All heavy atoms as a GROMACS GRO file, in nm:
protein
  570
    1MET      N    1   1.040   0.391   0.492
    1MET     CA    2   0.955   0.456   0.395
    1MET      C    3   0.812   0.404   0.402
    1MET      O    4   0.720   0.477   0.379
    1MET     CB    5   1.014   0.437   0.256
    1MET     CG    6   0.938   0.510   0.151
    1MET     SD    7   0.986   0.680   0.137
    1MET     CE    8   1.005   0.691  -0.037
    2VAL      N    9   0.793   0.277   0.435
    2VAL     CA   10   0.657   0.221   0.443
    2VAL      C   11   0.573   0.298   0.545
    2VAL      O   12   0.458   0.332   0.514
    2VAL     CB   13   0.660   0.070   0.475
    2VAL    CG1   14   0.521   0.018   0.500
    2VAL    CG2   15   0.725  -0.006   0.361
    3PRO      N   16   0.626   0.330   0.664
    3PRO     CA   17   0.541   0.404   0.759
    3PRO      C   18   0.492   0.537   0.703
    3PRO      O   19   0.377   0.574   0.725
    3PRO     CB   20   0.632   0.424   0.880
    3PRO     CG   21   0.728   0.311   0.874
    3PRO     CD   22   0.752   0.290   0.726
    4LEU      N   23   0.575   0.609   0.629
    4LEU     CA   24   0.532   0.737   0.572
    4LEU      C   25   0.422   0.716   0.468
    4LEU      O   26   0.323   0.789   0.466
    4LEU     CB   27   0.652   0.810   0.509
    4LEU     CG   28   0.619   0.943   0.441
    4LEU    CD1   29   0.554   1.040   0.539
    4LEU    CD2   30   0.744   1.003   0.379
    5ARG      N   31   0.437   0.614   0.386
    5ARG     CA   32   0.335   0.586   0.285
    5ARG      C   33   0.202   0.553   0.352
    5ARG      O   34   0.097   0.604   0.311
    5ARG     CB   35   0.380   0.471   0.195
    5ARG     CG   36   0.507   0.504   0.118
    5ARG     CD   37   0.550   0.399   0.021
    5ARG     NE   38   0.556   0.264   0.067
    5ARG     CZ   39   0.662   0.184   0.053
    5ARG    NH1   40   0.772   0.229  -0.004
    5ARG    NH2   41   0.659   0.060   0.094
    6GLU      N   42   0.207   0.470   0.452
    6GLU     CA   43   0.085   0.430   0.522
    6GLU      C   44   0.027   0.548   0.601
    6GLU      O   45  -0.095   0.565   0.607
    6GLU     CB   46   0.113   0.312   0.614
    6GLU     CG   47  -0.008   0.255   0.682
    6GLU     CD   48  -0.112   0.196   0.588
    6GLU    OE1   49  -0.089   0.184   0.467
    6GLU    OE2   50  -0.221   0.162   0.638
    7THR      N   51   0.111   0.628   0.660
    7THR     CA   52   0.065   0.746   0.733
    7THR      C   53  -0.010   0.841   0.640
    7THR      O   54  -0.116   0.893   0.676
    7THR     CB   55   0.183   0.819   0.800
    7THR    OG1   56   0.244   0.730   0.894
    7THR    CG2   57   0.139   0.945   0.871
    8CYS      N   58   0.044   0.863   0.522
    8CYS     CA   59  -0.024   0.950   0.424
    8CYS      C   60  -0.162   0.894   0.390
    8CYS      O   61  -0.260   0.969   0.384
    8CYS     CB   62   0.060   0.965   0.298
    8CYS     SG   63   0.205   1.069   0.320
    9ARG      N   64  -0.169   0.763   0.367
    9ARG     CA   65  -0.298   0.702   0.334
    9ARG      C   66  -0.398   0.721   0.447
    9ARG      O   67  -0.511   0.764   0.426
    9ARG     CB   68  -0.282   0.554   0.303
    9ARG     CG   69  -0.412   0.487   0.257
    9ARG     CD   70  -0.393   0.339   0.232
    9ARG     NE   71  -0.374   0.262   0.352
    9ARG     CZ   72  -0.474   0.221   0.432
    9ARG    NH1   73  -0.599   0.249   0.404
    9ARG    NH2   74  -0.448   0.151   0.540
   10LEU      N   75  -0.354   0.693   0.570
   10LEU     CA   76  -0.444   0.703   0.685
   10LEU      C   77  -0.480   0.846   0.718
   10LEU      O   78  -0.586   0.871   0.776
   10LEU     CB   79  -0.379   0.635   0.806
   10LEU     CG   80  -0.362   0.484   0.794
   10LEU    CD1   81  -0.280   0.430   0.911
   10LEU    CD2   82  -0.496   0.413   0.783
   11ALA      N   83  -0.395   0.940   0.679
   11ALA     CA   84  -0.420   1.082   0.706
   11ALA      C   85  -0.509   1.146   0.598
   11ALA      O   86  -0.535   1.266   0.602
   11ALA     CB   87  -0.289   1.158   0.714
   12GLY      N   88  -0.555   1.064   0.504
   12GLY     CA   89  -0.642   1.117   0.400
   12GLY      C   90  -0.567   1.189   0.290
   12GLY      O   91  -0.620   1.280   0.227
   13LEU      N   92  -0.444   1.146   0.266
   13LEU     CA   93  -0.363   1.203   0.158
   13LEU      C   94  -0.334   1.094   0.054
   13LEU      O   95  -0.220   1.052   0.035
   13LEU     CB   96  -0.231   1.258   0.215
   13LEU     CG   97  -0.244   1.365   0.323
   13LEU    CD1   98  -0.112   1.390   0.391
   13LEU    CD2   99  -0.301   1.492   0.263
   14PRO      N  100  -0.439   1.048  -0.014
   14PRO     CA  101  -0.420   0.934  -0.104
   14PRO      C  102  -0.327   0.963  -0.221
   14PRO      O  103  -0.253   0.874  -0.264
   14PRO     CB  104  -0.561   0.903  -0.153
   14PRO     CG  105  -0.637   1.030  -0.136
   14PRO     CD  106  -0.576   1.096  -0.015
   15ASP      N  107  -0.327   1.085  -0.273
   15ASP     CA  108  -0.239   1.116  -0.386
   15ASP      C  109  -0.093   1.105  -0.345
   15ASP      O  110  -0.010   1.050  -0.419
   15ASP     CB  111  -0.267   1.256  -0.441
   15ASP     CG  112  -0.403   1.266  -0.508
   15ASP    OD1  113  -0.458   1.161  -0.550
   15ASP    OD2  114  -0.455   1.378  -0.518
   16GLU      N  115  -0.061   1.156  -0.228
   16GLU     CA  116   0.078   1.148  -0.178
   16GLU      C  117   0.115   1.003  -0.147
   16GLU      O  118   0.224   0.958  -0.179
   16GLU     CB  119   0.096   1.236  -0.055
   16GLU     CG  120   0.236   1.238   0.000
   16GLU     CD  121   0.340   1.301  -0.093
   16GLU    OE1  122   0.304   1.358  -0.197
   16GLU    OE2  123   0.459   1.290  -0.060
   17ALA      N  124   0.024   0.930  -0.086
   17ALA     CA  125   0.050   0.789  -0.056
   17ALA      C  126   0.073   0.710  -0.184
   17ALA      O  127   0.167   0.630  -0.193
   17ALA     CB  128  -0.067   0.730   0.023
   18LEU      N  129  -0.011   0.735  -0.284
   18LEU     CA  130   0.003   0.665  -0.412
   18LEU      C  131   0.137   0.699  -0.478
   18LEU      O  132   0.207   0.612  -0.530
   18LEU     CB  133  -0.114   0.701  -0.502
   18LEU     CG  134  -0.138   0.615  -0.624
   18LEU    CD1  135  -0.155   0.468  -0.587
   18LEU    CD2  136  -0.262   0.665  -0.698
   19ARG      N  137   0.173   0.826  -0.475
   19ARG     CA  138   0.300   0.868  -0.533
   19ARG      C  139   0.417   0.797  -0.464
   19ARG      O  140   0.508   0.745  -0.531
   19ARG     CB  141   0.316   1.020  -0.519
   19ARG     CG  142   0.444   1.073  -0.585
   19ARG     CD  143   0.463   1.221  -0.558
   19ARG     NE  144   0.499   1.249  -0.419
   19ARG     CZ  145   0.620   1.227  -0.366
   19ARG    NH1  146   0.717   1.176  -0.439
   19ARG    NH2  147   0.643   1.257  -0.240
   20LEU      N  148   0.414   0.790  -0.332
   20LEU     CA  149   0.522   0.726  -0.258
   20LEU      C  150   0.527   0.575  -0.283
   20LEU      O  151   0.636   0.517  -0.297
   20LEU     CB  152   0.508   0.755  -0.108
   20LEU     CG  153   0.533   0.900  -0.068
   20LEU    CD1  154   0.490   0.924   0.076
   20LEU    CD2  155   0.678   0.939  -0.089
   21HIS      N  156   0.412   0.511  -0.289
   21HIS     CA  157   0.409   0.367  -0.318
   21HIS      C  158   0.463   0.339  -0.458
   21HIS      O  159   0.541   0.246  -0.477
   21HIS     CB  160   0.267   0.311  -0.306
   21HIS     CG  161   0.222   0.290  -0.165
   21HIS    ND1  162   0.285   0.202  -0.080
   21HIS    CD2  163   0.121   0.344  -0.095
   21HIS    CE1  164   0.223   0.204   0.038
   21HIS    NE2  165   0.123   0.290   0.030
   22ARG      N  166   0.421   0.420  -0.555
   22ARG     CA  167   0.471   0.401  -0.692
   22ARG      C  168   0.620   0.429  -0.701
   22ARG      O  169   0.692   0.361  -0.775
   22ARG     CB  170   0.392   0.488  -0.788
   22ARG     CG  171   0.252   0.435  -0.811
   22ARG     CD  172   0.173   0.519  -0.906
   22ARG     NE  173   0.046   0.454  -0.938
   22ARG     CZ  174  -0.063   0.517  -0.973
   22ARG    NH1  175  -0.064   0.650  -0.982
   22ARG    NH2  176  -0.174   0.450  -0.999
   23GLN      N  177   0.664   0.528  -0.626
   23GLN     CA  178   0.807   0.560  -0.623
   23GLN      C  179   0.887   0.443  -0.566
   23GLN      O  180   0.998   0.415  -0.612
   23GLN     CB  181   0.827   0.686  -0.539
   23GLN     CG  182   0.966   0.742  -0.539
   23GLN     CD  183   0.974   0.870  -0.458
   23GLN    OE1  184   0.908   0.885  -0.355
   23GLN    NE2  185   1.053   0.964  -0.504
   24ALA      N  186   0.831   0.374  -0.470
   24ALA     CA  187   0.898   0.258  -0.412
   24ALA      C  188   0.893   0.138  -0.506
   24ALA      O  189   0.988   0.058  -0.513
   24ALA     CB  190   0.834   0.222  -0.278
   25LEU      N  191   0.782   0.125  -0.577
   25LEU     CA  192   0.764   0.009  -0.666
   25LEU      C  193   0.858   0.014  -0.785
   25LEU      O  194   0.910  -0.089  -0.826
   25LEU     CB  195   0.618   0.003  -0.714
   25LEU     CG  196   0.583  -0.109  -0.812
   25LEU    CD1  197   0.611  -0.245  -0.750
   25LEU    CD2  198   0.438  -0.097  -0.854
   26GLU      N  199   0.881   0.131  -0.839
   26GLU     CA  200   0.957   0.143  -0.964
   26GLU      C  201   1.094   0.075  -0.957
   26GLU      O  202   1.126  -0.006  -1.043
   26GLU     CB  203   0.967   0.291  -1.002
   26GLU     CG  204   1.026   0.315  -1.140
   26GLU     CD  205   1.177   0.323  -1.138
   26GLU    OE1  206   1.232   0.379  -1.043
   26GLU    OE2  207   1.239   0.268  -1.229
   27PRO      N  208   1.179   0.101  -0.858
   27PRO     CA  209   1.311   0.038  -0.860
   27PRO      C  210   1.316  -0.101  -0.796
   27PRO      O  211   1.414  -0.173  -0.813
   27PRO     CB  212   1.397   0.136  -0.780
   27PRO     CG  213   1.302   0.193  -0.680
   27PRO     CD  214   1.170   0.203  -0.755
   28ALA      N  215   1.214  -0.139  -0.722
   28ALA     CA  216   1.221  -0.263  -0.643
   28ALA      C  217   1.255  -0.387  -0.727
   28ALA      O  218   1.347  -0.462  -0.690
   28ALA     CB  219   1.092  -0.284  -0.564
   29PRO      N  220   1.187  -0.414  -0.838
   29PRO     CA  221   1.222  -0.534  -0.916
   29PRO      C  222   1.364  -0.527  -0.974
   29PRO      O  223   1.437  -0.626  -0.973
   29PRO     CB  224   1.119  -0.537  -1.029
   29PRO     CG  225   1.009  -0.447  -0.985
   29PRO     CD  226   1.070  -0.347  -0.893
   30ARG      N  227   1.402  -0.409  -1.020
   30ARG     CA  228   1.534  -0.391  -1.079
   30ARG      C  229   1.644  -0.415  -0.975
   30ARG      O  230   1.750  -0.469  -1.007
   30ARG     CB  231   1.544  -0.249  -1.137
   30ARG     CG  232   1.675  -0.216  -1.202
   30ARG     CD  233   1.673  -0.081  -1.274
   30ARG     NE  234   1.587   0.021  -1.219
   30ARG     CZ  235   1.621   0.108  -1.122
   30ARG    NH1  236   1.740   0.103  -1.071
   30ARG    NH2  237   1.536   0.198  -1.079
   31LEU      N  238   1.616  -0.377  -0.851
   31LEU     CA  239   1.713  -0.395  -0.743
   31LEU      C  240   1.704  -0.532  -0.677
   31LEU      O  241   1.783  -0.565  -0.589
   31LEU     CB  242   1.693  -0.286  -0.637
   31LEU     CG  243   1.718  -0.143  -0.684
   31LEU    CD1  244   1.680  -0.044  -0.575
   31LEU    CD2  245   1.863  -0.124  -0.726
   32GLY      N  246   1.607  -0.611  -0.720
   32GLY     CA  247   1.590  -0.744  -0.662
   32GLY      C  248   1.526  -0.744  -0.525
   32GLY      O  249   1.534  -0.842  -0.452
   33ASN      N  250   1.461  -0.634  -0.489
   33ASN     CA  251   1.396  -0.623  -0.358
   33ASN      C  252   1.250  -0.667  -0.373
   33ASN      O  253   1.159  -0.586  -0.381
   33ASN     CB  254   1.407  -0.480  -0.306
   33ASN     CG  255   1.367  -0.470  -0.161
   33ASN    OD1  256   1.300  -0.558  -0.108
   33ASN    ND2  257   1.406  -0.361  -0.097
   34ARG      N  258   1.230  -0.796  -0.376
   34ARG     CA  259   1.097  -0.852  -0.401
   34ARG      C  260   0.999  -0.822  -0.288
   34ARG      O  261   0.881  -0.801  -0.311
   34ARG     CB  262   1.106  -1.004  -0.422
   34ARG     CG  263   1.197  -1.051  -0.535
   34ARG     CD  264   1.156  -1.002  -0.674
   34ARG     NE  265   1.018  -1.019  -0.710
   34ARG     CZ  266   0.963  -1.131  -0.761
   34ARG    NH1  267   1.036  -1.238  -0.781
   34ARG    NH2  268   0.835  -1.134  -0.792
   35TYR      N  269   1.049  -0.821  -0.165
   35TYR     CA  270   0.960  -0.792  -0.053
   35TYR      C  271   0.907  -0.649  -0.062
   35TYR      O  272   0.787  -0.625  -0.043
   35TYR     CB  273   1.033  -0.815   0.080
   35TYR     CG  274   0.942  -0.798   0.200
   35TYR    CD1  275   0.837  -0.887   0.222
   35TYR    CD2  276   0.960  -0.693   0.288
   35TYR    CE1  277   0.753  -0.871   0.331
   35TYR    CE2  278   0.876  -0.677   0.397
   35TYR     CZ  279   0.773  -0.765   0.418
   35TYR     OH  280   0.689  -0.748   0.525
   36GLU      N  281   0.993  -0.554  -0.094
   36GLU     CA  282   0.949  -0.415  -0.111
   36GLU      C  283   0.852  -0.404  -0.228
   36GLU      O  284   0.755  -0.328  -0.223
   36GLU     CB  285   1.069  -0.323  -0.134
   36GLU     CG  286   1.032  -0.178  -0.155
   36GLU     CD  287   0.960  -0.116  -0.035
   36GLU    OE1  288   0.993  -0.150   0.080
   36GLU    OE2  289   0.870  -0.033  -0.057
   37GLU      N  290   0.875  -0.481  -0.331
   37GLU     CA  291   0.784  -0.484  -0.446
   37GLU      C  292   0.645  -0.529  -0.401
   37GLU      O  293   0.544  -0.467  -0.437
   37GLU     CB  294   0.840  -0.580  -0.551
   37GLU     CG  295   0.758  -0.592  -0.676
   37GLU     CD  296   0.816  -0.691  -0.776
   37GLU    OE1  297   0.925  -0.748  -0.752
   37GLU    OE2  298   0.750  -0.713  -0.878
   38ALA      N  299   0.639  -0.635  -0.321
   38ALA     CA  300   0.510  -0.684  -0.271
   38ALA      C  301   0.443  -0.580  -0.182
   38ALA      O  302   0.321  -0.557  -0.194
   38ALA     CB  303   0.530  -0.815  -0.196
   39LEU      N  304   0.519  -0.518  -0.094
   39LEU     CA  305   0.462  -0.416  -0.005
   39LEU      C  306   0.408  -0.297  -0.084
   39LEU      O  307   0.301  -0.244  -0.053
   39LEU     CB  308   0.568  -0.366   0.094
   39LEU     CG  309   0.609  -0.460   0.205
   39LEU    CD1  310   0.720  -0.396   0.289
   39LEU    CD2  311   0.491  -0.497   0.292
   40ALA      N  312   0.480  -0.256  -0.186
   40ALA     CA  313   0.436  -0.143  -0.266
   40ALA      C  314   0.307  -0.176  -0.341
   40ALA      O  315   0.214  -0.095  -0.346
   40ALA     CB  316   0.546  -0.101  -0.363
   41HIS      N  317   0.300  -0.296  -0.397
   41HIS     CA  318   0.176  -0.338  -0.465
   41HIS      C  319   0.059  -0.338  -0.368
   41HIS      O  320  -0.050  -0.290  -0.400
   41HIS     CB  321   0.192  -0.477  -0.527
   41HIS     CG  322   0.255  -0.478  -0.662
   41HIS    ND1  323   0.202  -0.413  -0.770
   41HIS    CD2  324   0.369  -0.538  -0.705
   41HIS    CE1  325   0.279  -0.433  -0.876
   41HIS    NE2  326   0.382  -0.508  -0.838
   42GLU      N  327   0.080  -0.392  -0.249
   42GLU     CA  328  -0.027  -0.396  -0.150
   42GLU      C  329  -0.067  -0.255  -0.107
   42GLU      O  330  -0.186  -0.226  -0.088
   42GLU     CB  331   0.016  -0.479  -0.028
   42GLU     CG  332  -0.091  -0.492   0.077
   42GLU     CD  333  -0.223  -0.546   0.026
   42GLU    OE1  334  -0.223  -0.639  -0.057
   42GLU    OE2  335  -0.330  -0.495   0.068
   43GLY      N  336   0.030  -0.168  -0.091
   43GLY     CA  337   0.000  -0.030  -0.055
   43GLY      C  338  -0.080   0.043  -0.162
   43GLY      O  339  -0.175   0.115  -0.132
   44ILE      N  340  -0.042   0.022  -0.287
   44ILE     CA  341  -0.117   0.081  -0.398
   44ILE      C  342  -0.260   0.027  -0.398
   44ILE      O  343  -0.356   0.103  -0.416
   44ILE     CB  344  -0.047   0.055  -0.533
   44ILE    CG1  345   0.085   0.134  -0.538
   44ILE    CG2  346  -0.137   0.093  -0.650
   44ILE    CD1  347   0.175   0.097  -0.654
   45ALA      N  348  -0.274  -0.101  -0.376
   45ALA     CA  349  -0.408  -0.162  -0.370
   45ALA      C  350  -0.492  -0.098  -0.260
   45ALA      O  351  -0.610  -0.068  -0.282
   45ALA     CB  352  -0.396  -0.313  -0.348
   46ALA      N  353  -0.433  -0.076  -0.145
   46ALA     CA  354  -0.507  -0.015  -0.034
   46ALA      C  355  -0.554   0.126  -0.068
   46ALA      O  356  -0.666   0.165  -0.035
   46ALA     CB  357  -0.421  -0.013   0.092
   47VAL      N  358  -0.468   0.202  -0.137
   47VAL     CA  359  -0.505   0.338  -0.175
   47VAL      C  360  -0.615   0.337  -0.281
   47VAL      O  361  -0.708   0.417  -0.276
   47VAL     CB  362  -0.382   0.417  -0.225
   47VAL    CG1  363  -0.422   0.553  -0.279
   47VAL    CG2  364  -0.279   0.433  -0.114
   48LEU      N  365  -0.606   0.246  -0.376
   48LEU     CA  366  -0.701   0.244  -0.488
   48LEU      C  367  -0.834   0.177  -0.455
   48LEU      O  368  -0.928   0.189  -0.534
   48LEU     CB  369  -0.638   0.171  -0.608
   48LEU     CG  370  -0.518   0.236  -0.674
   48LEU    CD1  371  -0.468   0.148  -0.788
   48LEU    CD2  372  -0.553   0.375  -0.724
   49GLU      N  373  -0.842   0.109  -0.344
   49GLU     CA  374  -0.961   0.029  -0.309
   49GLU      C  375  -1.092   0.105  -0.328
   49GLU      O  376  -1.188   0.052  -0.384
   49GLU     CB  377  -0.949  -0.022  -0.166
   49GLU     CG  378  -1.044  -0.134  -0.134
   49GLU     CD  379  -1.009  -0.261  -0.210
   49GLU    OE1  380  -0.895  -0.304  -0.205
   49GLU    OE2  381  -1.100  -0.317  -0.274
   50GLU      N  382  -1.098   0.229  -0.283
   50GLU     CA  383  -1.222   0.306  -0.289
   50GLU      C  384  -1.252   0.361  -0.429
   50GLU      O  385  -1.368   0.367  -0.469
   50GLU     CB  386  -1.216   0.424  -0.191
   50GLU     CG  387  -1.207   0.383  -0.045
   50GLU     CD  388  -1.338   0.324   0.006
   50GLU    OE1  389  -1.443   0.378  -0.031
   50GLU    OE2  390  -1.332   0.224   0.079
   51THR      N  391  -1.149   0.403  -0.500
   51THR     CA  392  -1.171   0.474  -0.627
   51THR      C  393  -1.151   0.388  -0.751
   51THR      O  394  -1.205   0.420  -0.856
   51THR     CB  395  -1.076   0.595  -0.637
   51THR    OG1  396  -0.941   0.549  -0.629
   51THR    CG2  397  -1.104   0.695  -0.526
   52ASP      N  398  -1.074   0.282  -0.740
   52ASP     CA  399  -1.044   0.197  -0.856
   52ASP      C  400  -1.032   0.052  -0.811
   52ASP      O  401  -0.922  -0.003  -0.803
   52ASP     CB  402  -0.915   0.245  -0.923
   52ASP     CG  403  -0.879   0.168  -1.048
   52ASP    OD1  404  -0.957   0.082  -1.092
   52ASP    OD2  405  -0.770   0.195  -1.103
   53PRO      N  406  -1.145  -0.013  -0.781
   53PRO     CA  407  -1.140  -0.150  -0.731
   53PRO      C  408  -1.068  -0.248  -0.826
   53PRO      O  409  -0.998  -0.337  -0.781
   53PRO     CB  410  -1.286  -0.189  -0.713
   53PRO     CG  411  -1.360  -0.060  -0.704
   53PRO     CD  412  -1.282   0.039  -0.784
   54ALA      N  413  -1.084  -0.228  -0.956
   54ALA     CA  414  -1.018  -0.318  -1.051
   54ALA      C  415  -0.866  -0.300  -1.045
   54ALA      O  416  -0.790  -0.397  -1.045
   54ALA     CB  417  -1.069  -0.294  -1.192
   55GLY      N  418  -0.822  -0.176  -1.040
   55GLY     CA  419  -0.679  -0.149  -1.027
   55GLY      C  420  -0.624  -0.202  -0.896
   55GLY      O  421  -0.514  -0.257  -0.891
   56ALA      N  422  -0.703  -0.186  -0.789
   56ALA     CA  423  -0.663  -0.238  -0.658
   56ALA      C  424  -0.648  -0.390  -0.664
   56ALA      O  425  -0.550  -0.444  -0.612
   56ALA     CB  426  -0.765  -0.199  -0.552
   57ALA      N  427  -0.741  -0.456  -0.729
   57ALA     CA  428  -0.735  -0.602  -0.740
   57ALA      C  429  -0.611  -0.647  -0.818
   57ALA      O  430  -0.546  -0.746  -0.781
   57ALA     CB  431  -0.861  -0.655  -0.806
   58GLN      N  432  -0.576  -0.573  -0.922
   58GLN     CA  433  -0.457  -0.607  -1.000
   58GLN      C  434  -0.330  -0.593  -0.916
   58GLN      O  435  -0.243  -0.682  -0.920
   58GLN     CB  436  -0.446  -0.518  -1.124
   58GLN     CG  437  -0.548  -0.550  -1.229
   58GLN     CD  438  -0.538  -0.455  -1.348
   58GLN    OE1  439  -0.501  -0.339  -1.332
   58GLN    NE2  440  -0.572  -0.505  -1.464
   59HIS      N  441  -0.321  -0.486  -0.842
   59HIS     CA  442  -0.202  -0.467  -0.758
   59HIS      C  443  -0.198  -0.567  -0.643
   59HIS      O  444  -0.091  -0.618  -0.609
   59HIS     CB  445  -0.195  -0.323  -0.705
   59HIS     CG  446  -0.139  -0.229  -0.805
   59HIS    ND1  447  -0.005  -0.219  -0.832
   59HIS    CD2  448  -0.200  -0.141  -0.887
   59HIS    CE1  449   0.016  -0.129  -0.926
   59HIS    NE2  450  -0.101  -0.079  -0.961
   60ARG      N  451  -0.313  -0.596  -0.586
   60ARG     CA  452  -0.316  -0.694  -0.477
   60ARG      C  453  -0.272  -0.831  -0.529
   60ARG      O  454  -0.193  -0.901  -0.464
   60ARG     CB  455  -0.456  -0.701  -0.416
   60ARG     CG  456  -0.459  -0.785  -0.290
   60ARG     CD  457  -0.574  -0.753  -0.198
   60ARG     NE  458  -0.546  -0.628  -0.127
   60ARG     CZ  459  -0.621  -0.518  -0.136
   60ARG    NH1  460  -0.728  -0.516  -0.210
   60ARG    NH2  461  -0.589  -0.410  -0.068
   61ALA      N  462  -0.321  -0.869  -0.646
   61ALA     CA  463  -0.282  -0.998  -0.705
   61ALA      C  464  -0.133  -1.000  -0.736
   61ALA      O  465  -0.065  -1.102  -0.714
   61ALA     CB  466  -0.364  -1.024  -0.832
   62ALA      N  467  -0.080  -0.889  -0.786
   62ALA     CA  468   0.064  -0.883  -0.816
   62ALA      C  469   0.146  -0.898  -0.688
   62ALA      O  470   0.246  -0.970  -0.685
   62ALA     CB  471   0.097  -0.752  -0.886
   63GLY      N  472   0.105  -0.830  -0.583
   63GLY     CA  473   0.175  -0.841  -0.456
   63GLY      C  474   0.170  -0.982  -0.399
   63GLY      O  475   0.270  -1.034  -0.349
   64GLN      N  476   0.055  -1.045  -0.409
   64GLN     CA  477   0.040  -1.182  -0.358
   64GLN      C  478   0.125  -1.279  -0.439
   64GLN      O  479   0.183  -1.373  -0.384
   64GLN     CB  480  -0.106  -1.222  -0.358
   64GLN     CG  481  -0.187  -1.150  -0.253
   64GLN     CD  482  -0.337  -1.172  -0.266
   64GLN    OE1  483  -0.385  -1.226  -0.366
   64GLN    NE2  484  -0.411  -1.127  -0.167
   65ALA      N  485   0.135  -1.256  -0.570
   65ALA     CA  486   0.218  -1.343  -0.654
   65ALA      C  487   0.365  -1.332  -0.614
   65ALA      O  488   0.435  -1.433  -0.608
   65ALA     CB  489   0.200  -1.306  -0.801
   66VAL      N  490   0.410  -1.211  -0.585
   66VAL     CA  491   0.548  -1.193  -0.542
   66VAL      C  492   0.571  -1.264  -0.408
   66VAL      O  493   0.670  -1.334  -0.391
   66VAL     CB  494   0.583  -1.042  -0.530
   66VAL    CG1  495   0.718  -1.022  -0.464
   66VAL    CG2  496   0.581  -0.976  -0.667
   67LEU      N  497   0.478  -1.249  -0.315
   67LEU     CA  498   0.493  -1.315  -0.185
   67LEU      C  499   0.492  -1.467  -0.198
   67LEU      O  500   0.570  -1.536  -0.131
   67LEU     CB  501   0.383  -1.269  -0.089
   67LEU     CG  502   0.396  -1.126  -0.037
   67LEU    CD1  503   0.276  -1.090   0.049
   67LEU    CD2  504   0.526  -1.107   0.040
   68ARG      N  505   0.406  -1.519  -0.285
   68ARG     CA  506   0.405  -1.664  -0.308
   68ARG      C  507   0.540  -1.709  -0.362
   68ARG      O  508   0.594  -1.812  -0.321
   68ARG     CB  509   0.294  -1.704  -0.406
   68ARG     CG  510   0.162  -1.729  -0.341
   68ARG     CD  511   0.064  -1.799  -0.435
   68ARG     NE  512   0.047  -1.730  -0.562
   68ARG     CZ  513  -0.035  -1.628  -0.584
   68ARG    NH1  514  -0.108  -1.580  -0.486
   68ARG    NH2  515  -0.045  -1.574  -0.703
   69ASP      N  516   0.593  -1.632  -0.455
   69ASP     CA  517   0.723  -1.665  -0.512
   69ASP      C  518   0.832  -1.663  -0.404
   69ASP      O  519   0.918  -1.749  -0.400
   69ASP     CB  520   0.757  -1.566  -0.624
   69ASP     CG  521   0.879  -1.609  -0.702
   69ASP    OD1  522   0.889  -1.727  -0.740
   69ASP    OD2  523   0.966  -1.522  -0.725
   70LEU      N  524   0.826  -1.564  -0.316
   70LEU     CA  525   0.925  -1.555  -0.208
   70LEU      C  526   0.915  -1.672  -0.110
   70LEU      O  527   1.017  -1.724  -0.066
   70LEU     CB  528   0.909  -1.423  -0.132
   70LEU     CG  529   0.958  -1.298  -0.203
   70LEU    CD1  530   0.919  -1.174  -0.122
   70LEU    CD2  531   1.108  -1.303  -0.222
   71THR      N  532   0.795  -1.712  -0.078
   71THR     CA  533   0.778  -1.819   0.021
   71THR      C  534   0.811  -1.955  -0.038
   71THR      O  535   0.836  -2.050   0.037
   71THR     CB  536   0.637  -1.820   0.081
   71THR    OG1  537   0.540  -1.834  -0.023
   71THR    CG2  538   0.610  -1.693   0.160
   72ARG      N  539   0.812  -1.966  -0.169
   72ARG     CA  540   0.850  -2.093  -0.231
   72ARG      C  541   0.995  -2.127  -0.203
   72ARG      O  542   1.034  -2.242  -0.203
   72ARG     CB  543   0.832  -2.082  -0.384
   72ARG     CG  544   0.734  -2.177  -0.437
   72ARG     CD  545   0.726  -2.177  -0.584
   72ARG     NE  546   0.772  -2.051  -0.643
   72ARG     CZ  547   0.786  -2.031  -0.770
   72ARG    NH1  548   0.760  -2.127  -0.853
   72ARG    NH2  549   0.826  -1.916  -0.817
   73TRP      N  550   1.076  -2.027  -0.178
   73TRP     CA  551   1.220  -2.047  -0.160
   73TRP      C  552   1.259  -2.063  -0.014
   73TRP      O  553   1.376  -2.078   0.016
   73TRP     CB  554   1.297  -1.932  -0.222
   73TRP     CG  555   1.271  -1.923  -0.369
   73TRP    CD1  556   1.191  -1.833  -0.431
   73TRP    CD2  557   1.321  -2.009  -0.471
   73TRP    NE1  558   1.188  -1.858  -0.566
   73TRP    CE2  559   1.268  -1.966  -0.592
   73TRP    CE3  560   1.405  -2.119  -0.470
   73TRP    CZ2  561   1.295  -2.027  -0.714
   73TRP    CZ3  562   1.433  -2.182  -0.592
   73TRP    CH2  563   1.379  -2.134  -0.710
   74THR      N  564   1.162  -2.055   0.077
   74THR     CA  565   1.199  -2.068   0.219
   74THR      C  566   1.183  -2.209   0.267
   74THR      O  567   1.126  -2.293   0.209
   74THR     CB  568   1.112  -1.975   0.307
   74THR    OG1  569   0.976  -2.007   0.288
   74THR    CG2  570   1.142  -1.831   0.274
   0.00000   0.00000   0.00000
């Protein structure tokens, strides 16, 4: 699913990319898929970078926090 989300973003389809990233983010924490959660946050940040820098920064920080948490256990 990540390749499709990224393809949409690169193809100039930010609304579709954002929808797919959010769709991936919603169940990830509930399912315990922390890595997917981090990827979705980063993807949302990439889409929002141009139009909503503050929102992008929030999602980027959330994704980085998840990754830090994951690497603490390795």
